[in-house]
N, C-alpha and C positions, 0 to 999 in steps of 0.2 A: 915767700913773696915779701913779707914784712922785713925780713933781713935785707933783701935787695934794696927796698926803698930806703931803709936806714943807712945803708952804705952809700947810696947815691947822694943822700943829703950831706954825707961827710966828704963827698968828692971822690969817693972810690968808684971807679967805673968797672971794676972787675969783681966778680963773685963766683965762687966755686959752687956748681950745682951738684946735688947728690941725687942720683937716679936709682930708684928701687925697681927691680925687674920682677914683675908678677907673672907667673906662669898661668896660662888659661886652664880652667878646670876641665874643659872639653877641647880636645885636639882634633885637627883635621883628619888625622889617621883614624881616630875613633869613629868619627862620623862616616868615614868611607867604609866602615864595617857594616853600616846599615844598608844592606844591598838586596834584601829579599823579603817577601811577605811571609810572616810566621803564622798569622791567624786572621781570619776575616769572618764576619757574620752580618746577615741582612735580615731585617724584619719589616713587616708592612703595617701601615696605620691608615686610618680613615682621614684623608686630607680634607674632607668637607667639614670636619669639626675644627673650626678656626682656632680656638684657644689652645687645644691640645697640639695642633700642628705647630703653632708658634712656639710652644714650650719645647717640643722635640727639636726643632731647628736651633733654638737658643742653647739648649743643653748640649747638643751635638757640637756646636761651634765652640762653646766654652771648654769642652773636654778634648778638643782636637789640637793637633800640632804641639804635642807634648813629648819632650825627650826625657827618657829615664835612663840614667846611668846604672851600671850594675850595683845592686844593693839599695837603690832608691825605691821609694814607695809612691804610689799614685792614690790620692784621695779624691773620690768623685765629688764629695761635698765641698772640698776646698776649691775646686775648679769651677763648679757651677755657682757657688755662693748661695746665700739664702734664697729660697724660692718665694720672692715677694714681688708685688707690683712695681715697687721702686726699682727692682733689678730687671724689670721687663717681662716678668712671667704673667701669664693670664689665668683666668678661671677656667677650669676643665674638670671632668670627672676624676676623682681620686678615691683610693681605698683607705678608709679609716676604721680600724678594728673590725674588719670583715664586712664592712658596709660601704657600698659605692655611693659617694655624694660629691657635691661640687666643692672645689677648693682651688687655691692658687698653686700652680705648678703641676697640675695633672698632666702626665705624659713623660715626665723626666725619668721615670722608672723604666720606660721602654728603652731609653738610651743606655741606662746603666745595665739593663739585662742584655742588650745587644753587645755592649762592650765586654760584659762578663763572658759571653760565648766566644768572642774573639780572643780573649785572654786565656780561655780554656785550651784553645788550639795552639796558642803560642808557647805554652809550657811554663808560664810564670806561676808564682805561688800566691795564695790568697791569705790576707791578713784579717779582713773583716768582710763577712758575707752573710746575708740573711734573705730568705725567700719571702714572698708576699703571704698574706693571710688567706688570699683567694688565688687559685690557679689562674695564670695569665692566659690571655687569648693569643698573644703574639709569639710566645715560646712555650715549649712543652714543660710539664711538671719537672721540677728539679733543675731547671735551667734559667731561672729568673733571679734577679738581684734587686731588692727594694732599697730605697733610701728615704730618709725623713730629715726635716730640719731639726727635729728634737733629739737627734743623736745617732740614728741608724745610718751607717756609712758603708760604701763599697770601696774597699782598699785592697790593692794587690801590690806585690813587690817584684821587682826585676831580679830574679835569682839566676839569670843567665850570665854568661861570661862577657857579653857585649851589650852595648846600648840598644834600647828599643825605642821606637817612635810611633806615637798614636796618631792616626789620621781618621777623622769621621766626615761623612758628608750625607746630605739629604737630597734625594732626587725623586720628585713626584710624591708618591705615597710610600716610599721606602727610606729607611735609615740604615746606613752601613758603617760599621766600625772595623778598622783594620789596624793591626800591629805589625810593624816592620822591624826587622832585626838583621842579624848576621846569618849568612848561610851556614856558618859553623854551628849555630845554635838551632838550626832547623831540624825538627823531629817529625816523625810520622805518628800523628796523634789522632785517635778517634775518641768520641764521647758517647757514653752509653748511660742510660738511666734504668732503674728497676723500681717498680712499685712494691715496697716491702709489706704494706698493710693498707687495708681499706676499712674504715669504720662507717657503717651505714647511718645516714642522717635520721635522727629521731623525729617522729611526727606527733604533734600536739593537736588534739581534737577539741574544738569548742562548739557548744550547742548554739544554734541560731534559730530562733523562733520564726524568722521571716522566710526560712527555706523549708520546702515541703519535706516531710519525714521520708527518709530513705535517699535523699539527694545530698550531694556534697559540693563544696566550693573551696578552691585553693586560695588561701589568704596570703601565705608566705611560702615561697619555694625553698625546700630544704637543699642541703648540699652535703655530699659525702666527705669524710675526712680521708686524707692520704698521707702516707709516709713514704718518701721517695729517696733513694740513694743515687748519687751522681758519681760516675767513674771516668777517669781518664786512662785510656789504654794506649800504651806505647808499643809500636811494632817496628821490626827491622825492614830492610829493603825487600825481603821476600814475603812480607806479610805475617811473619810469625810474631806472636805476642812476647814482648820482652818483659813488660811490667804492667800491672793493673793497679791503679792508684785511686783510692776513694777520696773524692774531693769534698763532698758535702752530703749532709742528710737534711732533707727539707720536710717540714711538717705543715700540712694545710688542715686546720681544724674543721670539724664538721659543723654544720649549721642546722638548727632545728627548723622543720617545716611546720606550718600551721594550716589546718583544714577545718572549715566550718561544716558542721553536721546539722542537717535540718531536723526540726522537731515539730513543725507545724502539721497538724492533722489535716488530711485531705477531706473536705466536705463534699459529699455526693450531691450533685445537683439533681433535684426531682424535675421530671418533665412538667411543664406548665399545665395547670388544670383548665380544661376547656369549659367555658360557660355554655350550658345547654341552650340550644336555639329553640325558640317556640316552634311547635309543629306548624307546618304549612297547611292551611285549610283551603280547600277548593270550594268556592261558592257553588251552591246548588244550581243545576241547570234546569230551567223550566222548559219542558217540551210542550209546544202548543198542541191542542187537541186536533186530531186528524178527522176529516169528514168521513162519515160512515158510508160505506159502499153497499147499496141494496143487494141482497142476495138474489141471484138469478132464479126465475121460476123453476120449479122442479119439473124435470122432463118426464112426461107420461109415457111409459113404455107401451108399445102396441099390444092390443089384446091378442091372446093366443087363440087359434082355431075359430076365428070369427067367420061365419059363412058369408060368402060373397054373392051378390045378385047374379041370376042366370041370364045370359045374354043370347040366348037362342032366339 
């Protein structure tokens, strides 16, 4: 443009323009190959928890409508950005070192875990993947993907031969993640998990003098530890297994439980001592003298064989 202005000032009205042709990195033909659903997964959440619902919707929107060309990688943290209030995230329950507490961005891991399951079915490869320290309620063990602002990311790579397209949406109390791609890359994939080991939660007992001896009270609930393997199974059109691929090993550490044991001796209650009542005395009853009844005169029996006078 400066050259044109300079030549115009000189009176030259003609200038030769040099056009550089730039080829698009994505062609229409490539996009036309995105014609089928490769993988999809849906999880449920409690929509009554306002902060968590907001975070799920925000994270789902930020990681949606993403096109990945063959060889390109998807970083969950790069698309969601830092989970801060300045970026629109709200306070909600989060897991910090095996403990659930309030924090900004709670709920974004449900979106990353839902997307992880869609990616499992699509056949892409995983670059960075880590499970939670506590088994999730919205997916089974071995099928969750946690993320943090401090460095834990969920990253997968499009190792297919054609582009893939990520589409997420939230409806009511469900979040759905879908990965579209070429029907030429469509595979019959099933996901399976196996619990390889279980470590029982230890129980710590503490004495409590405020609880009766022999009684117990749970102070902290324990949690068993689990080691889980996740597999991707490829099958042909007849359902025969072509390949079984181990995708990840997830470890959920155990948590100690705490029980209070009563030490207070039980005191036997004695029945109350009754105060003796004074005896009830009945006042003497004075009987008035009764009049004497004279004895009747004695009856004189008649004399035996007394001669009677002659009445001739």
